A tleap script that builds the chain and sets N, CA, C and O, in Angstrom:
source leaprc.protein.ff14SB
mol = sequence {
  NMET THR ILE PRO PHE GLU LYS LEU LYS ALA
  ARG LEU LEU ALA ASP PRO LYS VAL GLU ALA
  GLU TYR ASP ALA LEU ALA PRO GLU PHE GLU
  ILE ALA ALA GLU LEU LEU ARG ALA ARG LEU
  ARG LEU SER ALA CALA
}
set mol.1.N position { 82.807 77.108 92.944 }
set mol.1.CA position { 82.127 77.590 91.389 }
set mol.1.C position { 81.569 78.580 91.879 }
set mol.1.O position { 81.128 78.786 93.010 }
set mol.2.N position { 81.631 79.570 90.411 }
set mol.2.CA position { 81.389 80.967 89.974 }
set mol.2.C position { 80.307 80.877 88.768 }
set mol.2.O position { 80.231 80.264 87.702 }
set mol.3.N position { 79.465 81.854 89.525 }
set mol.3.CA position { 78.420 82.083 88.511 }
set mol.3.C position { 78.032 83.048 87.756 }
set mol.3.O position { 77.227 83.746 88.372 }
set mol.4.N position { 78.245 83.457 86.601 }
set mol.4.CA position { 78.318 84.742 85.883 }
set mol.4.C position { 77.313 85.506 86.253 }
set mol.4.O position { 76.176 85.034 86.218 }
set mol.5.N position { 77.560 86.993 86.730 }
set mol.5.CA position { 76.350 87.704 87.144 }
set mol.5.C position { 74.928 87.593 86.092 }
set mol.5.O position { 73.796 87.241 86.423 }
set mol.6.N position { 75.409 88.015 84.748 }
set mol.6.CA position { 73.916 87.984 84.162 }
set mol.6.C position { 73.384 86.588 83.855 }
set mol.6.O position { 72.280 86.520 83.314 }
set mol.7.N position { 74.089 85.395 84.157 }
set mol.7.CA position { 73.082 84.302 84.600 }
set mol.7.C position { 72.338 84.042 85.705 }
set mol.7.O position { 71.347 83.318 85.611 }
set mol.8.N position { 72.689 84.557 86.809 }
set mol.8.CA position { 72.427 84.892 88.219 }
set mol.8.C position { 70.972 85.604 88.022 }
set mol.8.O position { 69.867 85.101 88.227 }
set mol.9.N position { 71.314 87.033 87.524 }
set mol.9.CA position { 70.570 88.087 87.446 }
set mol.9.C position { 69.343 87.158 86.524 }
set mol.9.O position { 68.205 87.429 86.909 }
set mol.10.N position { 69.384 86.407 85.699 }
set mol.10.CA position { 68.503 86.048 84.760 }
set mol.10.C position { 67.742 84.955 85.335 }
set mol.10.O position { 66.574 84.824 84.969 }
set mol.11.N position { 68.273 84.091 86.248 }
set mol.11.CA position { 67.392 83.552 87.284 }
set mol.11.C position { 66.398 83.994 88.017 }
set mol.11.O position { 65.202 83.713 87.948 }
set mol.12.N position { 67.235 85.049 89.068 }
set mol.12.CA position { 66.492 85.676 89.846 }
set mol.12.C position { 65.276 86.300 89.371 }
set mol.12.O position { 64.216 86.231 89.992 }
set mol.13.N position { 65.454 87.033 88.051 }
set mol.13.CA position { 64.017 88.124 87.584 }
set mol.13.C position { 63.182 87.023 86.952 }
set mol.13.O position { 62.050 87.381 86.628 }
set mol.14.N position { 63.533 85.644 86.688 }
set mol.14.CA position { 62.561 84.835 86.604 }
set mol.14.C position { 61.190 84.613 87.515 }
set mol.14.O position { 60.115 84.100 87.206 }
set mol.15.N position { 61.662 85.216 88.791 }
set mol.15.CA position { 60.543 85.001 89.595 }
set mol.15.C position { 59.791 86.304 89.601 }
set mol.15.O position { 60.300 87.407 89.799 }
set mol.16.N position { 58.497 86.051 89.358 }
set mol.16.CA position { 57.591 87.655 89.093 }
set mol.16.C position { 58.000 88.426 90.321 }
set mol.16.O position { 58.631 89.470 90.153 }
set mol.17.N position { 57.752 88.086 91.345 }
set mol.17.CA position { 58.114 88.639 92.822 }
set mol.17.C position { 59.360 89.500 92.796 }
set mol.17.O position { 59.376 90.699 93.074 }
set mol.18.N position { 60.357 88.801 92.450 }
set mol.18.CA position { 61.656 89.406 92.559 }
set mol.18.C position { 62.006 90.522 91.292 }
set mol.18.O position { 62.842 91.424 91.349 }
set mol.19.N position { 61.198 90.215 90.246 }
set mol.19.CA position { 61.358 91.139 88.942 }
set mol.19.C position { 60.637 92.464 89.734 }
set mol.19.O position { 61.265 93.463 90.084 }
set mol.20.N position { 59.014 92.223 89.962 }
set mol.20.CA position { 58.674 93.396 90.444 }
set mol.20.C position { 59.503 94.430 91.330 }
set mol.20.O position { 59.677 95.615 91.043 }
set mol.21.N position { 59.970 93.785 92.428 }
set mol.21.CA position { 61.040 94.653 93.373 }
set mol.21.C position { 62.099 95.081 92.818 }
set mol.21.O position { 62.741 96.015 93.299 }
set mol.22.N position { 62.435 94.466 91.730 }
set mol.22.CA position { 63.736 94.968 91.109 }
set mol.22.C position { 63.299 95.917 90.302 }
set mol.22.O position { 64.046 96.892 90.224 }
set mol.23.N position { 62.197 95.951 89.593 }
set mol.23.CA position { 61.783 97.204 88.802 }
set mol.23.C position { 61.234 97.885 89.411 }
set mol.23.O position { 60.801 98.764 88.665 }
set mol.24.N position { 60.828 98.125 90.811 }
set mol.24.CA position { 60.138 98.971 91.586 }
set mol.24.C position { 61.426 100.236 92.063 }
set mol.24.O position { 61.370 101.464 92.132 }
set mol.25.N position { 62.506 99.269 92.321 }
set mol.25.CA position { 64.063 99.948 92.417 }
set mol.25.C position { 64.430 100.804 91.450 }
set mol.25.O position { 65.130 101.698 91.926 }
set mol.26.N position { 64.233 100.927 90.141 }
set mol.26.CA position { 64.821 101.338 88.971 }
set mol.26.C position { 64.907 102.649 89.357 }
set mol.26.O position { 66.043 103.120 89.334 }
set mol.27.N position { 63.972 103.399 89.723 }
set mol.27.CA position { 64.162 104.828 89.726 }
set mol.27.C position { 65.379 105.094 90.963 }
set mol.27.O position { 66.296 105.881 90.730 }
set mol.28.N position { 65.331 104.707 91.663 }
set mol.28.CA position { 66.259 104.869 92.780 }
set mol.28.C position { 67.665 104.768 92.527 }
set mol.28.O position { 68.545 105.549 92.890 }
set mol.29.N position { 67.798 103.449 91.696 }
set mol.29.CA position { 69.259 103.240 90.959 }
set mol.29.C position { 69.688 104.733 90.152 }
set mol.29.O position { 70.623 105.486 90.424 }
set mol.30.N position { 68.689 104.856 89.112 }
set mol.30.CA position { 69.093 106.177 88.436 }
set mol.30.C position { 69.173 107.072 88.720 }
set mol.30.O position { 69.735 107.884 87.986 }
set mol.31.N position { 68.587 107.492 90.119 }
set mol.31.CA position { 69.125 108.892 90.648 }
set mol.31.C position { 70.457 108.442 91.382 }
set mol.31.O position { 71.040 109.502 91.610 }
set mol.32.N position { 71.250 107.364 91.879 }
set mol.32.CA position { 72.406 107.286 92.195 }
set mol.32.C position { 73.136 107.189 91.059 }
set mol.32.O position { 74.143 107.855 90.820 }
set mol.33.N position { 72.609 106.303 90.293 }
set mol.33.CA position { 73.743 106.588 88.919 }
set mol.33.C position { 73.867 107.872 88.458 }
set mol.33.O position { 75.045 108.069 88.157 }
set mol.34.N position { 73.008 109.071 88.221 }
set mol.34.CA position { 73.167 110.089 88.087 }
set mol.34.C position { 74.105 110.932 88.750 }
set mol.34.O position { 74.817 111.831 88.303 }
set mol.35.N position { 73.954 110.412 90.054 }
set mol.35.CA position { 74.738 111.448 91.108 }
set mol.35.C position { 76.129 110.882 90.812 }
set mol.35.O position { 77.037 111.704 90.935 }
set mol.36.N position { 76.472 109.667 90.452 }
set mol.36.CA position { 77.794 109.252 90.401 }
set mol.36.C position { 78.340 109.858 89.066 }
set mol.36.O position { 79.497 110.244 88.897 }
set mol.37.N position { 77.450 109.879 88.254 }
set mol.37.CA position { 78.089 110.719 86.900 }
set mol.37.C position { 78.476 112.093 87.158 }
set mol.37.O position { 79.589 112.538 86.876 }
set mol.38.N position { 77.607 112.712 87.659 }
set mol.38.CA position { 77.387 114.638 88.112 }
set mol.38.C position { 79.005 114.336 89.028 }
set mol.38.O position { 79.901 115.082 88.636 }
set mol.39.N position { 79.354 113.486 89.997 }
set mol.39.CA position { 80.480 113.498 90.830 }
set mol.39.C position { 81.881 113.258 89.769 }
set mol.39.O position { 82.981 113.766 89.988 }
set mol.40.N position { 81.626 112.568 88.854 }
set mol.40.CA position { 82.833 112.081 87.709 }
set mol.40.C position { 82.821 113.604 86.892 }
set mol.40.O position { 83.838 114.225 86.585 }
set mol.41.N position { 81.761 113.929 86.689 }
set mol.41.CA position { 81.975 115.114 85.646 }
set mol.41.C position { 82.563 116.574 86.801 }
set mol.41.O position { 83.059 117.599 86.332 }
set mol.42.N position { 82.388 116.372 88.109 }
set mol.42.CA position { 82.865 117.541 88.776 }
set mol.42.C position { 84.654 117.156 88.930 }
set mol.42.O position { 85.607 117.924 88.796 }
set mol.43.N position { 84.643 115.811 89.229 }
set mol.43.CA position { 86.155 115.661 89.397 }
set mol.43.C position { 87.050 116.152 88.222 }
set mol.43.O position { 88.090 116.804 88.313 }
set mol.44.N position { 86.420 115.697 87.084 }
set mol.44.CA position { 87.272 115.488 85.975 }
set mol.44.C position { 87.213 117.187 85.529 }
set mol.44.O position { 87.883 117.402 84.519 }
set mol.45.N position { 86.712 118.090 85.954 }
set mol.45.CA position { 86.794 119.536 85.899 }
set mol.45.C position { 88.020 120.360 86.234 }
set mol.45.O position { 87.980 121.588 86.153 }
savepdb mol mol.pdb
quit
């Protein structure tokens, strides 16, 4: 049985401790996403 990602995410984030940790990691993942976008821009040039 497969659980859709969004449903699993919602279930996990219902726990306040998990949500706090998830939110705390947001800046790190934003940096990673920006690095990926920059790499894509360079490879397209």
